[in-house]
C-alpha angles and dihedrals in degrees: 000000000000117000122252120233117276103244097186115055131143129203137179087297092072111091094225094061091066096254132259112339095018116134087225095055123100107211124230090237093052091050091051091050091051091047090057092047094053095042097250107162097207148346142193120226099219103183121194118269104186116164104171114148099195105029113149130192142176116251093241091059092066125073119231094262090055102043094090086070093060116089127214088257091056094251115139118228107202114198120238115269111253097225096170094051090045095052092046090052091050091053091050091051093048089055093045096045106035092163091062122078104223119191128191119233152152136224097217113201116215095350091175088064104031108042096111092049091049093051090053090059105039149355107266089196090072092075129085096209131016118190120196122225135190104209103152142041130202117260124170093340096313136077128249139171121253094253089060094043093051086073092054106037138038105278097236089051089057091051092048094046091049093052092042091061094054094083089056089048091059101030096093136055098257109154103256124112102191133051108215132209100357084180093061095120091043088056092066099040108147096244097170092061101032107025127240117339116251111204090194088073088068098029092124092054093045091051092048090052090049092050090053092050092047091048090054090057093241129134126244120231120232096217106202098202081096125009114217115189090206093058099076091033096055091039092056092044091052094053102270112161105180141035137187128201121233131174093188084220117184093175128039094247091065095054113130091354110178095003099135090053093044093049092050090048097053092041089060088062095052103267115139134188124249126231093270115057089222091063122100116259110246140187 
């Protein structure tokens, strides 16, 4: 089985990699070189576009290379996305790796809340694929990620609140075609204090979120940081027609992680590739 394109890849142009020159950053060129080595036919560099103006976080939720972005008041100051430098780097990589199909992209955080702010900064029409993410939830008049909120609220409440906001995420016509990492809150479940997470405890809420995504005509990402057998099953049962594959790689070594297993999994539920490996898989 040939690999699908990786539709969720970050490079040094994503703020949470530490930026150009950071030891934590995986460069765009290095990711392209690895893609060629492992036989990946294509990828989209979907750099973070996070435009929150009152996003707070706990210090322990930021890695060392990110902590300079966290103020003394706990408010996160995300640097402006260098769209010109990013596009120039994409063109250099396309010239250097002609056998690799390289797409431009964004991972747009909270697009249902931040579309106007995004349009003030850049032309969204420049990008081949925009994936929509829900990274933060409102808490006491500000926004915070689930890992931070798990210290302030009962954990199942955080999961339910996260899933309850997904219908609002997809209710409008914001220009993103894929909803990424629906399991984002599950990823940070406080297992040490509360034991392993059981997605069946919020199955109704997950299925309701999937129905909303399917009803919007958008695709659901199979995020391969963690492969859940129930994800493609419930998605197909709730009317989902298309999927993408995303490693969410922030370093080259994570590129296309778990893709053979993910492709086999979604194929068993009737999803099939298109002619171009960058296309969504549909059923």
